[in-house]
C-alpha positions in Angstrom: 0.2 0.0 0.0 1.6 3.2 -0.9 1.7 5.7 1.8 1.0 8.7 -0.7 -2.6 7.1 -1.8 -3.7 6.5 1.7 -5.9 8.1 3.7 -5.3 8.4 7.7 -8.3 5.6 8.1 -6.6 3.8 5.7 -3.9 3.4 7.2 -4.4 2.7 10.4 -6.5 0.1 9.2 -3.7 -1.6 7.3 -2.3 -1.0 11.1 -4.4 -3.4 12.4 -4.7 -5.7 9.7 -0.6 -6.1 9.5 -0.8 -6.6 13.6 -3.7 -9.0 13.0 -1.6 -10.9 11.1 1.6 -10.7 12.9 -0.6 -12.2 16.0 -2.3 -15.2 13.9 1.1 -16.4 12.1 3.9 -18.4 14.3 5.8 -19.6 11.5 7.0 -16.3 9.8 10.0 -16.1 8.3 12.2 -13.1 9.8 12.2 -11.4 6.2 8.5 -11.4 6.3 8.7 -10.3 9.7 11.2 -7.2 8.8 9.1 -6.7 5.6 5.6 -6.1 8.2 7.6 -4.3 10.8 8.7 -2.1 8.2 5.6 -1.1 6.3 4.2 -0.2 9.9 6.9 2.0 10.9 6.1 3.8 7.3 2.3 4.5 7.8 2.9 5.3 11.2 5.0 8.0 10.2 2.5 8.8 7.7 -0.5 8.9 10.3 1.7 11.0 12.4 2.4 13.9 9.9 -1.5 13.6 9.0 -2.5 14.5 12.8 0.6 17.3 12.8 -0.9 19.1 9.6 -4.4 18.7 11.1 -3.2 19.9 14.1 -1.7 22.7 12.3 -4.7 23.6 10.4 -7.3 23.8 13.7 -4.7 26.1 15.0 -5.3 28.2 12.3 -9.2 28.0 12.7 -9.0 27.6 16.8 -6.7 31.0 17.2 -7.1 32.9 13.5 -5.3 36.3 14.6 -2.0 34.1 16.2 -0.8 33.4 12.9 
């Protein structure tokens, strides 16, 4: 899932899906595990940036005179 095509909600859903896969998998290769963890890290970074952007936009709305 390319992160530039994600919405915040899609990214969260994908993270939840990966976590469920990791919890259910008993015999995951180290390479597969690393791939999934790397994807989660990228998605979390994307989500954090989305939240930071949203917070900045809300600050402008809430405090318009403090530009």
